[in-house]
Backbone bond lengths (Angstrom), bond angles and torsions (degrees), N, CA, C in turn:
res aa  C-N    CA-C-N  psi(-1)  N-CA   C-N-CA  omega(-1)  CA-C   N-CA-C  phi
1 M - - - 1.463 - - 1.525 111.55 -
2 L 1.354 116.32 -36.74 1.464 119.41 178.49 1.522 110.70 -64.68
3 K 1.336 115.86 -41.88 1.465 120.09 178.62 1.526 110.66 -62.75
4 L 1.333 116.44 -42.49 1.463 120.35 179.58 1.520 110.58 -64.08
5 F 1.327 116.81 -41.67 1.470 121.14 178.26 1.525 110.78 -61.05
6 L 1.322 116.59 -45.08 1.459 120.32 -178.75 1.523 111.43 -65.89
7 L 1.328 116.79 -42.79 1.465 120.66 179.52 1.528 110.49 -61.84
8 T 1.331 115.96 -46.12 1.470 120.32 -178.35 1.519 111.04 -64.19
9 T 1.330 116.34 -43.95 1.465 120.77 179.22 1.522 111.15 -61.15
10 L 1.325 116.72 -45.54 1.466 121.29 179.57 1.527 111.21 -61.46
11 A 1.330 116.68 -41.06 1.463 120.12 -179.64 1.522 111.35 -64.95
12 L 1.327 117.25 -44.31 1.463 121.01 -179.66 1.524 111.25 -65.16
13 V 1.344 116.46 -40.63 1.463 120.22 177.25 1.531 110.08 -64.10
14 A 1.340 116.60 -38.41 1.465 120.82 178.80 1.525 110.99 -63.00
15 F 1.331 117.25 -45.09 1.468 120.28 -179.28 1.526 110.95 -63.79
16 A 1.326 116.35 -41.65 1.469 119.84 176.53 1.521 110.36 -66.07
17 G 1.338 115.80 -33.06 1.459 120.73 -179.28 1.509 113.59 -61.93
18 N 1.337 117.74 -28.71 1.466 119.89 177.89 1.522 111.35 -58.79
19 S 1.327 116.62 -42.20 1.466 120.39 178.46 1.518 111.14 -66.36
20 V 1.326 116.02 -43.79 1.464 120.57 -178.17 1.523 110.65 -63.64
21 L 1.340 117.48 -47.61 1.463 121.69 -177.82 1.525 111.31 -65.13
22 N 1.331 116.20 -42.09 1.468 119.95 -179.45 1.525 111.03 -63.47
23 R 1.304 116.72 -45.32 1.470 121.06 179.99 1.524 111.25 -64.48
24 L 1.337 116.94 -42.05 1.461 120.83 179.42 1.527 111.65 -62.49
25 A 1.346 116.13 -40.36 1.461 119.97 -177.32 1.521 111.87 -66.30
26 L 1.334 117.47 -34.01 1.458 121.07 -175.01 1.527 112.92 -95.23
27 L 1.323 116.32 -7.08 1.463 120.67 -169.51 1.521 113.41 -61.93
28 D 1.342 117.45 -41.48 1.466 119.82 -176.26 1.527 113.47 -95.43
29 G 1.332 118.02 1.91 1.455 121.35 176.91 1.519 114.96 79.09
30 S 1.328 117.69 4.42 1.468 119.83 -178.57 1.521 112.87 -82.14
31 T 1.324 116.83 -13.39 1.461 121.92 178.44 1.527 108.69 -130.44
32 D 1.319 116.69 134.22 1.468 119.49 -178.91 1.525 110.53 -93.03
33 A 1.329 115.29 163.30 1.461 121.27 -174.76 1.528 112.55 -66.41
34 A 1.349 117.64 -36.55 1.462 120.25 -179.44 1.524 111.04 -64.68
35 S 1.312 117.07 -43.05 1.468 121.35 178.79 1.521 110.74 -63.02
36 F 1.332 116.07 -43.86 1.457 119.74 179.49 1.523 110.20 -61.72
37 T 1.343 116.66 -45.57 1.464 120.96 179.57 1.520 111.14 -59.45
38 A 1.326 116.75 -46.20 1.463 121.28 -177.48 1.525 111.03 -62.30
39 I 1.329 116.90 -48.18 1.469 120.02 -178.64 1.518 110.62 -65.30
40 R 1.320 116.62 -40.62 1.464 120.30 -179.60 1.525 111.37 -62.21
41 L 1.321 117.74 -49.42 1.462 120.38 -176.04 1.528 111.68 -70.24
42 L 1.317 117.37 -41.82 1.463 119.89 -178.26 1.527 111.38 -67.25
43 S 1.328 117.07 -43.56 1.465 119.43 179.10 1.528 110.82 -69.33
44 G 1.338 116.58 -36.58 1.461 120.12 176.54 1.516 111.47 -63.88
45 A 1.337 117.12 -40.72 1.466 121.69 178.15 1.525 110.56 -61.54
46 L 1.319 116.37 -42.84 1.465 121.13 -178.53 1.524 111.08 -62.65
47 V 1.327 117.16 -48.46 1.469 121.39 -178.28 1.530 111.21 -65.71
48 L 1.329 116.78 -47.06 1.462 120.06 -178.63 1.525 111.59 -64.20
49 L 1.326 116.89 -41.17 1.463 120.58 179.80 1.527 110.30 -63.81
50 L 1.316 116.75 -41.37 1.456 121.29 179.88 1.528 111.07 -64.48
51 I 1.329 116.83 -49.21 1.471 120.75 -177.88 1.528 111.02 -65.47
52 A 1.340 116.83 -45.02 1.466 120.19 -179.27 1.524 110.91 -64.04
53 S 1.334 117.65 -38.10 1.468 121.18 -179.99 1.516 111.40 -66.96
54 V 1.323 117.10 -38.40 1.466 120.91 177.84 1.522 110.60 -65.96
55 R 1.334 116.71 -37.29 1.468 120.69 -175.48 1.524 112.63 -76.86
56 T 1.319 117.92 -40.81 1.473 119.40 -173.82 1.522 113.94 -123.78
57 G 1.337 117.58 -5.91 1.453 120.30 -177.99 1.514 111.14 95.17
58 P 1.337 117.92 141.43 1.473 121.27 -177.49 1.528 113.69 -57.39
59 A 1.322 117.46 -37.07 1.468 120.50 -177.30 1.523 111.72 -61.53
60 Q 1.337 116.44 -37.87 1.462 120.48 179.38 1.525 111.80 -70.61
61 V 1.324 116.62 -32.92 1.461 121.20 -176.26 1.523 111.33 -76.69
62 L 1.324 116.69 -44.71 1.462 121.41 -170.91 1.527 113.58 -64.09
63 K 1.319 117.95 -21.96 1.468 119.81 -179.75 1.534 112.94 -93.72
64 R 1.318 116.75 4.86 1.459 120.78 -179.60 1.529 110.87 -95.59
65 G 1.337 116.13 176.86 1.468 122.12 178.86 1.510 111.75 74.65
66 S 1.328 115.74 170.85 1.465 121.55 177.18 1.525 108.61 -157.23
67 W 1.331 115.38 167.53 1.460 119.70 -169.70 1.531 114.08 -74.06
68 L 1.325 118.36 -36.21 1.467 119.18 -178.42 1.528 111.96 -65.63
69 P 1.340 119.60 -48.48 1.463 118.38 174.81 1.529 112.84 -60.29
70 A 1.342 116.97 -34.91 1.469 120.11 178.01 1.524 110.60 -63.00
71 A 1.337 116.76 -40.23 1.462 120.67 177.70 1.531 110.55 -64.81
72 M 1.348 116.39 -41.26 1.468 120.42 177.38 1.525 110.77 -62.67
73 L 1.329 116.42 -40.75 1.458 121.30 178.02 1.525 111.00 -61.20
74 F 1.323 116.47 -43.50 1.466 120.52 179.47 1.530 111.21 -64.72
75 I 1.336 116.84 -45.30 1.469 120.26 179.81 1.523 110.27 -59.94
76 Y 1.331 115.74 -43.62 1.470 119.55 177.49 1.528 110.95 -57.96
77 A 1.343 116.80 -52.48 1.465 120.72 -174.26 1.527 111.60 -64.48
78 A 1.336 117.29 -42.04 1.465 120.42 -178.09 1.535 110.91 -69.08
79 A 1.339 116.94 -48.50 1.464 120.08 -179.78 1.533 110.83 -63.41
80 F 1.319 116.26 -37.74 1.460 122.97 177.39 1.531 110.81 -58.27
81 S 1.332 116.34 -48.81 1.459 120.57 -178.33 1.527 111.86 -66.45
82 Y 1.331 116.46 -45.78 1.467 119.45 -179.12 1.532 111.21 -64.38
83 A 1.341 117.11 -36.44 1.462 120.01 -178.33 1.524 111.71 -62.42
84 Y 1.332 116.52 -33.69 1.464 119.57 -177.13 1.525 113.29 -75.59
85 Q 1.321 116.79 2.80 1.466 119.23 168.34 1.521 110.57 -71.94
86 W 1.331 116.31 -24.35 1.469 120.86 -174.58 1.522 113.85 -120.78
87 L 1.323 118.40 -17.98 1.456 120.76 -174.64 1.520 111.70 -106.05
88 E 1.329 115.93 146.03 1.453 119.76 171.15 1.526 109.59 -75.56
89 T 1.327 115.51 163.26 1.465 121.10 -170.80 1.522 113.01 -58.19
90 G 1.330 116.56 -54.07 1.459 120.35 -176.16 1.515 112.83 -65.26
91 I 1.328 116.95 -42.03 1.466 120.89 179.52 1.530 109.96 -62.35
92 G 1.335 116.33 -44.42 1.458 119.62 179.26 1.512 112.15 -61.35
93 A 1.333 117.33 -43.53 1.459 121.19 -179.58 1.528 111.27 -64.39
94 L 1.325 116.88 -38.38 1.468 120.41 178.66 1.532 111.45 -65.03
95 I 1.333 116.24 -46.23 1.467 120.22 179.44 1.523 110.13 -62.19
96 L 1.329 116.30 -45.29 1.465 120.73 179.16 1.517 110.72 -57.24
97 F 1.316 116.25 -53.00 1.456 120.84 -175.19 1.525 111.18 -64.29
98 G 1.338 116.30 -39.41 1.457 119.33 178.42 1.520 112.11 -61.62
99 F 1.325 117.27 -44.36 1.460 120.17 -177.52 1.520 112.85 -75.76
100 V 1.326 118.31 -25.45 1.466 119.88 173.02 1.526 109.13 -59.12
101 Q 1.328 115.98 -49.98 1.462 120.05 -176.94 1.519 112.14 -71.24
102 L 1.341 116.98 -43.06 1.460 119.92 -178.98 1.528 111.35 -63.98
103 S 1.328 117.04 -39.17 1.467 119.86 -179.82 1.517 110.77 -67.62
104 M 1.335 117.92 -36.80 1.461 120.43 179.07 1.531 110.93 -65.15
105 I 1.325 116.57 -40.36 1.469 120.27 177.36 1.528 109.97 -66.31
106 A 1.343 116.44 -44.70 1.466 120.75 -178.11 1.534 111.16 -63.65
107 I 1.334 117.03 -43.57 1.465 120.15 178.88 1.519 110.50 -63.67
108 G 1.337 116.49 -39.36 1.459 120.43 176.90 1.520 111.87 -61.06
109 M 1.332 116.56 -42.00 1.468 120.23 178.74 1.522 111.24 -65.78
110 L 1.332 117.48 -40.03 1.464 121.10 -179.91 1.525 112.43 -66.92
111 T 1.333 116.20 -26.69 1.469 119.95 -179.94 1.526 112.10 -94.51
112 G 1.344 116.30 12.37 1.451 119.70 171.91 1.515 115.87 98.55
113 Q 1.334 118.72 1.04 1.451 120.06 178.06 1.526 110.18 -78.82
114 R 1.319 115.68 135.73 1.460 120.21 179.50 1.522 109.76 -95.00
115 P 1.330 117.83 111.61 1.462 119.22 179.55 1.518 111.17 -70.40
116 K 1.317 115.13 150.10 1.453 120.14 176.49 1.529 109.53 -73.28
117 K 1.325 115.63 161.12 1.470 119.68 -178.76 1.519 111.66 -59.27
118 L 1.334 116.22 -40.45 1.462 119.64 -179.48 1.524 111.23 -65.81
119 E 1.343 117.52 -32.99 1.462 121.04 176.00 1.524 110.68 -64.21
120 L 1.332 116.00 -43.08 1.464 120.15 179.65 1.528 110.98 -64.72
121 V 1.329 116.31 -40.44 1.461 120.05 177.54 1.527 109.70 -61.99
122 G 1.332 116.01 -46.07 1.457 120.22 178.85 1.515 112.03 -60.84
123 M 1.332 116.48 -40.06 1.462 121.13 178.88 1.533 110.52 -62.56
124 L 1.329 116.30 -43.00 1.468 120.44 -179.90 1.530 111.39 -66.48
125 V 1.336 116.49 -38.64 1.465 120.12 178.88 1.533 110.15 -64.95
126 S 1.340 116.54 -43.64 1.471 119.99 178.50 1.525 111.44 -63.55
127 M 1.335 116.50 -41.08 1.458 120.01 178.24 1.527 110.95 -63.92
128 A 1.324 116.24 -36.24 1.464 119.76 176.98 1.532 109.85 -64.46
129 G 1.330 116.19 -39.09 1.463 119.97 177.49 1.515 112.15 -64.11
130 L 1.333 116.88 -42.33 1.464 120.49 177.47 1.526 111.08 -65.79
131 G 1.338 116.28 -38.58 1.460 119.99 177.73 1.513 111.70 -64.45
132 Y 1.331 116.61 -41.34 1.467 120.64 178.14 1.526 110.59 -64.96
133 L 1.341 116.39 -38.36 1.462 120.36 178.41 1.526 111.21 -60.61
134 L 1.350 116.25 -33.71 1.462 121.11 -178.45 1.522 113.73 -85.55
135 A 1.334 117.29 -6.82 1.466 120.27 -178.19 1.528 110.15 -58.33
136 P 1.348 116.95 133.66 1.476 120.35 -175.30 1.521 113.23 -62.53
137 D 1.291 116.85 123.19 1.461 125.24 168.65 1.529 107.15 -171.76
138 K 1.305 118.85 -172.35 1.462 120.36 -175.74 1.523 112.67 -69.83
139 W 1.353 117.63 -14.50 1.457 121.82 179.35 1.528 111.79 -99.63
140 Q 1.326 116.86 9.79 1.466 120.18 -177.75 1.533 110.15 -68.41
141 P 1.355 118.46 129.82 1.467 119.63 177.48 1.529 111.01 -69.67
142 D 1.314 116.28 153.84 1.458 121.12 178.39 1.523 109.74 -59.61
143 P 1.343 118.83 127.95 1.464 121.04 -177.17 1.531 113.69 -59.03
144 F 1.347 117.16 -40.36 1.460 119.95 -179.37 1.529 110.51 -67.85
145 G 1.325 116.41 -40.06 1.458 120.19 176.03 1.520 110.94 -63.06
146 F 1.333 116.26 -39.37 1.464 120.99 177.57 1.523 110.86 -60.37
147 L 1.329 117.26 -47.31 1.466 120.90 -179.13 1.525 111.68 -62.91
148 L 1.328 116.56 -40.44 1.470 119.69 178.52 1.526 111.01 -64.64
149 M 1.331 117.39 -43.70 1.459 119.20 -179.86 1.518 111.09 -70.50
150 A 1.327 117.36 -31.64 1.464 120.04 174.10 1.528 110.20 -63.24
151 A 1.333 116.35 -40.50 1.470 120.47 176.77 1.523 110.70 -64.07
152 A 1.338 116.66 -39.88 1.468 121.06 178.17 1.531 110.58 -62.38
153 G 1.332 116.19 -44.70 1.455 120.14 179.64 1.521 112.42 -65.32
154 T 1.330 116.30 -40.81 1.464 120.24 178.58 1.526 110.58 -64.50
155 A 1.340 116.89 -41.68 1.464 120.56 178.56 1.521 110.99 -63.71
156 W 1.333 116.91 -41.15 1.461 119.23 179.47 1.529 110.84 -68.94
157 G 1.322 117.37 -35.02 1.457 120.33 174.83 1.524 111.15 -61.43
158 G 1.343 116.17 -43.98 1.461 120.29 176.36 1.515 111.89 -63.38
159 Y 1.338 116.39 -41.01 1.471 120.88 178.64 1.531 110.51 -61.53
160 T 1.321 116.32 -41.71 1.460 121.02 179.93 1.518 111.42 -63.24
161 L 1.337 116.82 -44.18 1.467 120.42 179.91 1.522 111.57 -67.00
162 L 1.327 117.23 -38.22 1.466 120.23 178.91 1.524 111.49 -65.05
163 G 1.330 116.59 -29.96 1.458 119.86 -179.18 1.511 114.36 -94.06
164 K 1.329 116.59 3.51 1.458 120.39 -177.14 1.529 110.43 -64.63
165 G 1.316 115.40 130.95 1.458 119.95 177.24 1.512 114.88 87.62
166 T 1.336 118.30 -0.62 1.454 119.59 179.51 1.532 110.50 -64.29
167 K 1.307 115.58 143.25 1.461 120.85 -179.49 1.530 111.76 -92.07
168 Q 1.332 117.09 -11.92 1.462 120.86 179.41 1.531 109.35 -132.14
169 P 1.333 117.52 68.11 1.468 120.16 -174.36 1.524 113.93 -61.09
170 L 1.334 117.39 -37.07 1.458 119.45 -178.89 1.523 111.05 -67.76
171 N 1.333 116.89 -44.65 1.463 120.35 178.56 1.525 111.30 -64.10
172 D 1.340 116.35 -41.23 1.464 119.83 178.69 1.523 111.07 -63.55
173 T 1.337 116.36 -43.47 1.461 120.16 179.75 1.523 110.97 -62.82
174 A 1.339 116.08 -42.75 1.464 120.03 179.69 1.525 111.26 -59.55
175 M 1.325 116.80 -47.09 1.460 119.44 -177.60 1.519 112.36 -74.08
176 N 1.329 117.46 -27.51 1.460 119.14 174.92 1.530 110.49 -67.47
177 F 1.329 116.83 -37.15 1.469 120.37 173.78 1.527 109.82 -62.11
178 V 1.340 116.37 -44.05 1.467 120.21 179.99 1.524 110.73 -64.19
179 R 1.333 117.27 -42.77 1.463 121.06 -178.86 1.529 111.94 -68.30
180 A 1.331 117.23 -20.81 1.462 119.92 177.33 1.524 112.14 -76.84
181 T 1.329 116.69 -10.69 1.469 120.99 -176.37 1.533 113.39 -57.32
182 P 1.341 120.46 -45.26 1.476 119.19 178.33 1.528 112.84 -58.23
183 L 1.334 116.51 -35.36 1.465 119.80 178.08 1.522 110.76 -69.21
184 V 1.329 116.59 -33.56 1.466 120.68 175.40 1.525 109.93 -63.28
185 V 1.334 117.02 -42.61 1.464 121.70 178.89 1.530 110.44 -61.13
186 I 1.337 116.71 -43.01 1.467 120.65 178.73 1.528 110.55 -62.52
187 L 1.336 116.54 -42.60 1.468 120.78 177.57 1.524 110.83 -59.48
188 M 1.321 116.42 -42.55 1.465 120.46 -179.36 1.528 111.54 -66.78
189 L 1.331 116.99 -36.58 1.464 120.50 179.01 1.525 111.13 -65.48
190 F 1.333 116.86 -38.13 1.457 120.69 -179.68 1.530 112.45 -78.14
191 S 1.331 116.72 -20.37 1.471 119.91 -172.48 1.519 113.82 -112.54
192 W 1.339 118.07 1.47 1.465 119.48 -168.54 1.534 113.17 -61.33
193 R 1.326 117.88 -30.90 1.468 119.69 -179.49 1.525 112.07 -67.55
194 H 1.313 116.31 -24.91 1.470 120.21 -176.55 1.523 111.71 -108.57
195 M 1.320 116.99 4.21 1.458 119.70 -176.31 1.528 111.08 -77.46
196 Q 1.316 115.08 133.49 1.461 121.70 174.95 1.517 107.40 -151.37
197 V 1.296 115.53 142.52 1.460 118.74 -178.27 1.524 109.21 -148.46
198 S 1.308 115.53 133.63 1.460 121.53 177.67 1.524 109.22 -92.96
199 D 1.328 115.58 167.25 1.465 119.86 176.18 1.525 110.55 -58.92
200 N 1.325 115.60 -40.83 1.461 120.45 178.04 1.524 110.98 -63.07
201 G 1.346 116.69 -40.15 1.458 120.95 179.22 1.516 112.43 -64.88
202 V 1.335 116.53 -39.47 1.470 120.64 177.91 1.524 110.60 -62.27
203 V 1.332 115.79 -45.83 1.466 120.30 -179.43 1.530 110.63 -61.50
204 L 1.320 116.56 -45.47 1.468 120.75 -179.02 1.530 111.54 -65.33
205 A 1.338 117.02 -40.13 1.464 120.68 178.37 1.524 111.29 -66.52
206 L 1.342 116.65 -40.02 1.466 120.41 177.39 1.525 110.93 -65.02
207 L 1.323 116.60 -40.26 1.466 119.85 176.73 1.527 110.59 -62.45
208 S 1.334 116.28 -40.26 1.459 120.59 179.59 1.524 110.94 -66.65
209 G 1.341 116.92 -42.94 1.455 119.98 -177.90 1.511 113.50 -73.86
210 M 1.331 116.32 -49.07 1.465 120.77 -172.49 1.529 112.61 -83.92
211 L 1.336 116.34 -38.15 1.464 119.66 -173.77 1.525 112.95 -96.18
212 T 1.343 116.55 -65.88 1.467 118.56 -172.56 1.526 112.98 -76.48
213 S 1.339 118.46 -20.30 1.464 120.08 173.33 1.532 109.73 -96.51
214 G 1.345 117.06 -64.90 1.451 120.69 -175.39 1.516 113.90 -59.94
215 I 1.333 117.19 -63.59 1.466 120.99 -179.72 1.526 110.67 -65.00
216 G 1.335 116.73 -33.90 1.462 120.28 178.61 1.515 112.50 -59.11
217 Y 1.344 117.58 -43.59 1.458 120.66 177.99 1.525 111.35 -66.77
218 V 1.332 116.92 -39.42 1.470 120.72 178.67 1.524 110.12 -59.75
219 I 1.333 116.40 -45.76 1.467 120.82 179.99 1.528 110.68 -64.98
220 W 1.326 116.24 -43.08 1.467 120.26 -178.41 1.525 111.26 -63.26
221 Y 1.329 116.65 -43.00 1.461 119.65 -179.82 1.522 111.80 -70.72
222 A 1.340 117.65 -21.92 1.459 120.99 174.34 1.528 110.70 -74.17
223 A 1.341 116.51 -34.75 1.463 120.72 -178.70 1.521 112.43 -85.04
224 L 1.318 117.13 -32.24 1.470 122.06 -170.18 1.528 114.37 -56.36
225 P 1.346 120.30 -44.40 1.470 118.99 -178.64 1.527 113.86 -61.21
226 Q 1.323 116.86 -21.38 1.463 120.53 -178.21 1.528 112.59 -93.69
227 L 1.330 117.31 -3.88 1.461 121.63 -178.26 1.519 110.55 -103.59
228 P 1.342 119.08 134.21 1.461 119.99 169.97 1.526 109.83 -58.28
229 V 1.315 116.78 145.95 1.464 121.48 -175.79 1.517 111.35 -56.34
230 S 1.333 116.96 -44.62 1.469 120.16 -178.26 1.528 111.19 -64.88
231 L 1.344 117.00 -37.36 1.454 120.34 178.99 1.522 111.19 -68.80
232 A 1.332 116.65 -41.59 1.468 120.46 178.53 1.520 110.46 -60.24
233 A 1.339 116.61 -43.61 1.467 120.42 179.27 1.520 111.12 -66.17
234 S 1.336 116.38 -39.09 1.467 120.20 -179.25 1.523 111.51 -67.20
235 L 1.331 116.27 -40.48 1.459 120.14 -178.43 1.523 111.75 -62.58
236 Q 1.327 116.27 -30.91 1.464 119.40 -179.06 1.531 112.46 -67.48
237 L 1.333 115.89 -15.14 1.466 119.32 175.04 1.528 111.52 -63.55
238 L 1.334 115.85 -20.27 1.461 119.71 -179.22 1.527 112.46 -75.56
239 V 1.344 117.82 -19.93 1.463 120.86 -174.25 1.529 112.52 -59.15
240 P 1.355 120.33 -50.26 1.474 118.50 178.43 1.527 112.81 -61.83
241 L 1.334 116.81 -33.77 1.464 119.67 179.34 1.527 110.68 -68.36
242 L 1.334 116.27 -41.24 1.467 119.96 177.13 1.532 110.57 -65.34
243 A 1.340 116.58 -39.38 1.464 119.95 178.74 1.529 110.81 -64.40
244 T 1.325 116.28 -40.32 1.466 120.54 178.07 1.524 110.61 -61.91
245 A 1.330 115.91 -44.41 1.466 120.01 177.93 1.530 110.60 -62.29
246 G 1.327 116.23 -39.81 1.458 120.02 178.06 1.516 112.24 -63.95
247 G 1.329 116.40 -37.98 1.465 120.11 177.57 1.515 112.11 -64.37
248 V 1.334 116.32 -38.22 1.464 120.73 178.87 1.527 110.37 -67.15
249 V 1.341 116.30 -44.44 1.467 121.10 -175.08 1.527 112.04 -73.34
250 F 1.344 116.94 -46.85 1.464 120.40 -170.45 1.530 114.08 -96.22
251 S 1.334 117.86 -26.38 1.465 119.91 -177.61 1.513 113.14 -111.50
252 G 1.327 117.31 -1.35 1.456 120.56 179.25 1.511 113.76 68.62
253 E 1.342 116.94 26.39 1.461 120.21 -179.60 1.524 110.26 -76.97
254 Q 1.325 115.69 155.84 1.455 120.85 -176.74 1.524 110.44 -104.73
255 L 1.329 114.04 145.61 1.462 119.83 173.76 1.523 108.79 -88.78
256 S 1.319 116.09 131.27 1.461 120.23 176.40 1.521 109.32 -112.93
257 V 1.309 115.62 157.85 1.466 120.19 176.52 1.523 109.71 -60.68
258 K 1.334 115.79 -38.22 1.463 120.26 179.85 1.524 111.14 -61.58
259 L 1.337 117.58 -44.04 1.460 121.04 179.62 1.520 110.74 -63.52
260 M 1.337 116.96 -41.86 1.468 120.17 -178.58 1.524 111.22 -67.03
261 L 1.340 117.03 -40.91 1.465 119.59 178.57 1.533 111.27 -68.49
262 S 1.329 116.52 -39.43 1.462 120.12 177.11 1.516 110.65 -62.47
263 A 1.332 116.05 -42.64 1.467 120.54 178.77 1.526 110.57 -61.64
264 L 1.327 116.25 -40.57 1.461 120.59 179.19 1.526 111.23 -61.35
265 L 1.340 116.49 -43.86 1.454 120.64 -179.70 1.533 111.87 -70.14
266 I 1.324 116.56 -47.74 1.473 120.24 -176.95 1.522 110.90 -63.88
267 L 1.333 116.46 -50.82 1.460 119.61 -177.55 1.528 111.73 -72.95
268 G 1.343 116.66 -32.04 1.460 119.45 175.65 1.518 111.38 -64.96
269 G 1.338 116.27 -40.66 1.457 119.73 176.90 1.515 112.29 -63.63
270 I 1.335 116.48 -41.93 1.457 120.45 178.74 1.525 110.30 -65.95
271 A 1.336 116.79 -35.78 1.465 120.14 177.14 1.525 110.64 -61.26
272 L 1.324 117.53 -38.08 1.464 121.04 176.66 1.527 110.89 -64.02
273 V 1.329 116.04 -39.46 1.471 120.08 177.47 1.526 110.13 -62.70
274 V 1.322 116.25 -44.01 1.473 120.67 179.11 1.526 110.29 -61.79
275 M 1.342 117.11 -42.28 1.467 120.93 178.63 1.520 111.06 -62.03
276 A 1.336 116.04 -41.69 1.464 120.27 -179.32 1.531 110.84 -64.01
277 R 1.335 116.14 -40.49 1.461 119.86 -178.26 1.519 112.41 -73.04
278 S 1.323 116.85 -23.69 1.463 119.86 -178.43 1.516 112.50 -81.53
279 K 1.333 116.83 -13.73 1.458 120.53 178.49 1.516 109.91 -83.61
280 P 1.332 118.43 132.42 1.469 119.95 179.45 1.514 111.21 -66.72
281 T 1.335 115.85 142.88 1.463 121.19 177.71 1.514 109.70 -75.57
282 P 1.330 119.12 125.15 1.462 120.51 -179.11 1.519 111.53 -63.16
283 I 1.344 116.18 142.45 1.461 121.79 -179.15 1.511 109.11 -90.25
284 S 1.306 115.75 128.77 1.462 120.52 179.26 1.515 110.45 -66.62
285 S 1.327 116.98 143.13 1.460 121.27 -179.72 1.512 111.94 -67.41
286 T 1.329 116.57 -18.41 1.472 119.73 -178.50 1.515 112.50 -94.41
287 S 1.356 116.84 -8.03 1.446 118.91 -178.12 1.522 110.97 -77.76
288 K 1.302 116.47 148.79 1.453 121.97 179.23 1.526 109.37 -110.59
289 P 1.332 116.72 141.66 1.455 119.02 178.20 1.502 111.96 -65.48
290 K 1.331 116.60 142.83 1.461 120.17 177.37 1.516 109.72 -83.35
291 V 1.319 116.43 139.23 1.466 121.27 -179.76 1.519 109.80 -123.20
């Protein structure tokens, strides 16, 4: 149990660390978002490919992953990095996490899944929190940054659904990082005139790619099989809170009443969704078992 606790804690801190590292790298303008994205994805691909190959052999790894999830991964990483040019750490993490969950519910509804009443209530509460966060005042997040982070969250929600049920999540993640490489090259070709990176930015991007992304996923996938699904989903609610704390400590960001109330609504709504999904669906008396 101690090992599981440590693994889970490390994974959650790593996921929150992505927001902190990205914001720190872009804060002084010495590193651009395209450079950060490229270094993060390329270094993450290298670490994940190496670890997955050692664990299962290169032949098993190279045939995993697919292009659509890789594209979703790239969109998430690029939009995530660009959004942090305008958003503070905690606000960005809240928007990201809110749209990950909302997009998963919305995609499920579009594909014919009927959400439970508690899921719909949770969705409405989270949307109210996001709406309150956007309400005009001096603490209002930048609209363009909001849209970019919403796109990042939606892409990650799609990536999560595409990978649902995979039997080799680490191998799939490694190859999806590798398959995103051509898109990274295209981004660099379009952005090379504006690309700039400081020594500090390189270090932070490498930490994000190799440690908080690459090693973070390895640790999470090591802990995940031992965690009940509802508990794993609930624990992830801590990520935006950890990111907010990291922004206060490392970037000198301030906590506002508006941010705290928005966090309460957004994360409270998501908690309701998690509760709804953890409840077993009642079996109709007229249904027959499948054989």
